[in-house]
C-alpha positions as CSV (number, residue, x, y, z in Angstrom):
1,M,6.8,11.7,-8.8
2,Q,4.8,12.8,-5.8
3,I,4.0,10.1,-3.2
4,H,1.1,10.8,-0.9
5,Y,0.0,9.2,2.3
6,L,-3.6,8.3,2.2
7,E,-5.7,7.3,5.2
8,N,-8.1,4.4,4.2
9,K,-11.1,6.7,4.1
10,Y,-9.5,8.8,1.4
11,I,-8.4,6.0,-0.8
12,D,-10.4,5.8,-4.1
13,K,-10.9,2.1,-4.0
14,K,-12.4,2.0,-7.5
15,K,-9.2,3.6,-8.9
16,W,-7.0,1.4,-6.6
17,D,-8.6,-1.8,-7.8
18,L,-8.5,-0.8,-11.5
19,S,-4.8,0.0,-11.1
20,M,-4.1,-3.2,-9.2
21,K,-5.9,-5.2,-12.0
22,D,-3.6,-3.6,-14.6
23,A,-0.4,-3.6,-12.5
24,Y,2.7,-5.3,-13.8
25,N,3.0,-7.1,-10.5
26,S,-0.7,-7.5,-9.7
27,S,-1.5,-9.7,-6.7
28,L,-4.7,-10.8,-5.0
29,Y,-3.1,-9.5,-1.8
30,G,-3.1,-5.9,-3.0
31,F,-6.8,-5.5,-4.0
32,S,-8.7,-3.2,-1.6
33,W,-11.5,-5.8,-1.0
34,Y,-8.9,-8.4,0.1
35,L,-7.1,-5.9,2.3
36,D,-10.4,-4.8,3.8
37,I,-11.1,-8.4,4.8
38,M,-7.6,-9.3,6.1
39,C,-6.6,-6.1,7.8
40,L,-8.4,-4.3,10.7
41,R,-6.9,-1.1,9.2
42,W,-4.8,-0.3,6.2
43,D,-3.7,3.0,4.7
44,A,-1.6,3.5,1.7
45,L,1.1,5.4,-0.2
46,A,0.2,6.3,-3.7
47,T,0.9,8.6,-6.6
48,D,-1.8,11.0,-7.7
49,D,-2.9,8.7,-10.6
50,Y,-2.6,5.5,-8.6
51,K,-0.1,4.2,-11.1
52,L,2.2,3.4,-8.2
53,M,0.8,2.3,-4.8
54,M,1.8,0.6,-1.6
55,P,-0.7,-0.7,1.0
56,L,0.3,-0.2,4.6
57,P,-1.5,-2.7,6.9
58,I,-1.6,-1.1,10.4
59,S,-1.8,-2.9,13.7
60,T,-1.5,-1.9,17.3
61,Q,1.2,-3.6,19.2
62,M,2.0,-2.7,22.8
63,G,0.0,0.5,22.5
64,K,1.8,1.7,19.4
65,E,0.6,1.7,15.8
66,V,3.0,-0.3,13.5
67,I,3.0,-1.5,9.9
68,V,2.7,-5.3,10.0
69,T,1.8,-7.7,7.3
70,P,-1.1,-9.8,8.6
71,G,-1.5,-13.6,8.1
72,Y,-2.9,-14.6,4.8
73,V,-1.3,-11.6,3.1
74,H,1.9,-13.1,1.9
75,Q,3.2,-10.4,-0.5
76,L,2.9,-6.7,-0.3
77,G,5.1,-3.9,-1.6
78,V,5.0,-1.3,-4.3
79,F,2.6,-2.2,-7.1
80,G,2.8,-0.4,-10.4
81,Q,1.8,-0.3,-14.1
82,K,5.4,-1.0,-15.3
83,K,8.4,-2.8,-13.9
84,I,9.4,-0.9,-10.8
85,S,12.9,0.4,-10.4
86,S,14.9,0.1,-7.2
87,T,14.9,4.0,-7.1
88,V,11.1,4.0,-7.0
89,I,11.0,1.3,-4.3
90,K,13.5,3.3,-2.3
91,S,11.4,6.4,-2.5
92,F,8.4,4.5,-1.2
93,V,10.4,3.0,1.7
94,V,11.9,6.3,2.7
95,T,8.4,7.9,2.7
96,S,7.1,5.0,4.8
97,V,10.0,5.4,7.3
98,R,9.0,9.1,7.8
99,L,5.5,8.0,8.9
100,K,4.7,7.6,12.6
101,F,4.0,3.9,12.2
102,V,7.6,2.7,11.4
Protein backbone atom coordinates (compact mmCIF):
# COMPACT_ATOMS: atom_id res chain seq x y z
CA MET A 1 0.00 0.00 0.00
CA GLN A 2 1.46 3.31 -1.10
CA ILE A 3 0.15 6.42 0.68
CA HIS A 4 0.55 9.70 -1.19
CA TYR A 5 0.31 13.27 0.05
CA LEU A 6 -1.90 15.26 -2.31
CA GLU A 7 -2.21 19.01 -2.37
CA ASN A 8 -5.81 20.03 -2.87
CA LYS A 9 -5.32 21.05 -6.49
CA TYR A 10 -4.11 17.51 -7.32
CA ILE A 11 -7.00 15.65 -5.67
CA ASP A 12 -9.33 14.01 -8.18
CA LYS A 13 -12.50 15.14 -6.44
CA LYS A 14 -14.75 13.03 -8.63
CA LYS A 15 -12.86 9.87 -7.59
CA TRP A 16 -12.68 11.13 -4.01
CA ASP A 17 -16.45 11.60 -3.72
CA LEU A 18 -17.23 8.29 -5.44
CA SER A 19 -14.95 6.51 -2.99
CA MET A 20 -16.44 8.43 -0.07
CA LYS A 21 -19.96 7.47 -1.18
CA ASP A 22 -18.97 3.78 -1.22
CA ALA A 23 -16.79 3.87 1.91
CA TYR A 24 -17.46 1.50 4.78
CA ASN A 25 -17.30 4.47 7.15
CA SER A 26 -18.68 7.15 4.81
CA SER A 27 -19.49 10.50 6.38
CA LEU A 28 -20.85 13.82 5.17
CA TYR A 29 -17.76 15.42 6.70
CA GLY A 30 -15.45 13.59 4.30
CA PHE A 31 -16.97 14.65 0.97
CA SER A 32 -14.88 17.10 -1.03
CA TRP A 33 -17.71 19.60 -1.48
CA TYR A 34 -18.29 19.72 2.29
CA LEU A 35 -14.59 20.11 3.04
CA ASP A 36 -14.36 22.85 0.38
CA ILE A 37 -17.10 24.78 2.21
CA MET A 38 -15.84 24.23 5.75
CA CYS A 39 -12.06 24.49 5.29
CA LEU A 40 -10.10 27.39 3.89
CA ARG A 41 -7.62 24.75 2.75
CA TRP A 42 -7.48 20.99 2.87
CA ASP A 43 -5.06 18.50 1.41
CA ALA A 44 -5.15 14.72 1.74
CA LEU A 45 -3.38 11.42 2.13
CA ALA A 46 -4.67 8.76 -0.25
CA THR A 47 -3.75 5.53 -1.96
CA ASP A 48 -3.46 5.48 -5.76
CA ASP A 49 -6.98 4.13 -6.21
CA TYR A 50 -8.60 6.35 -3.53
CA LYS A 51 -9.74 3.18 -1.74
CA LEU A 52 -8.17 4.64 1.43
CA MET A 53 -8.07 8.37 2.06
CA MET A 54 -7.66 10.87 4.85
CA PRO A 55 -8.49 14.57 4.54
CA LEU A 56 -6.07 17.00 6.18
CA PRO A 57 -7.71 20.35 7.04
CA ILE A 58 -4.92 22.92 7.18
CA SER A 59 -5.01 26.14 9.14
CA THR A 60 -2.44 28.80 9.99
CA GLN A 61 -1.86 29.40 13.68
CA MET A 62 0.78 31.78 14.94
CA GLY A 63 2.37 31.83 11.48
CA LYS A 64 2.67 28.04 11.20
CA GLU A 65 0.55 25.72 9.09
CA VAL A 66 -1.06 22.99 11.21
CA ILE A 67 -3.70 20.31 10.74
CA VAL A 68 -6.79 21.33 12.71
CA THR A 69 -10.32 19.99 12.45
CA PRO A 70 -12.57 23.02 11.86
CA GLY A 71 -15.93 23.61 13.53
CA TYR A 72 -18.86 21.82 11.89
CA VAL A 73 -16.52 19.01 10.84
CA HIS A 74 -17.04 16.64 13.73
CA GLN A 75 -15.41 13.45 12.50
CA LEU A 76 -12.50 12.92 10.17
CA GLY A 77 -9.93 10.18 9.88
CA VAL A 78 -9.11 7.42 7.44
CA PHE A 79 -12.00 6.50 5.15
CA GLY A 80 -11.99 3.24 3.23
CA GLN A 81 -13.93 0.70 1.23
CA LYS A 82 -13.63 -1.98 3.93
CA LYS A 83 -13.29 -2.01 7.68
CA ILE A 84 -9.95 -0.34 8.40
CA SER A 85 -7.37 -2.13 10.53
CA SER A 86 -5.33 -0.42 13.22
CA THR A 87 -2.22 -1.12 11.13
CA VAL A 88 -3.62 0.91 8.22
CA ILE A 89 -4.62 3.75 10.52
CA LYS A 90 -1.15 3.72 12.05
CA SER A 91 0.40 3.96 8.54
CA PHE A 92 -1.68 7.04 7.77
CA VAL A 93 -0.88 8.66 11.12
CA VAL A 94 2.85 7.99 10.71
CA THR A 95 2.71 9.47 7.20
CA SER A 96 0.88 12.57 8.48
CA VAL A 97 3.42 13.04 11.28
CA ARG A 98 6.20 13.20 8.69
CA LEU A 99 4.50 16.17 7.00
CA LYS A 100 5.53 19.71 7.82
CA PHE A 101 2.09 20.51 9.28
CA VAL A 102 2.20 18.28 12.34
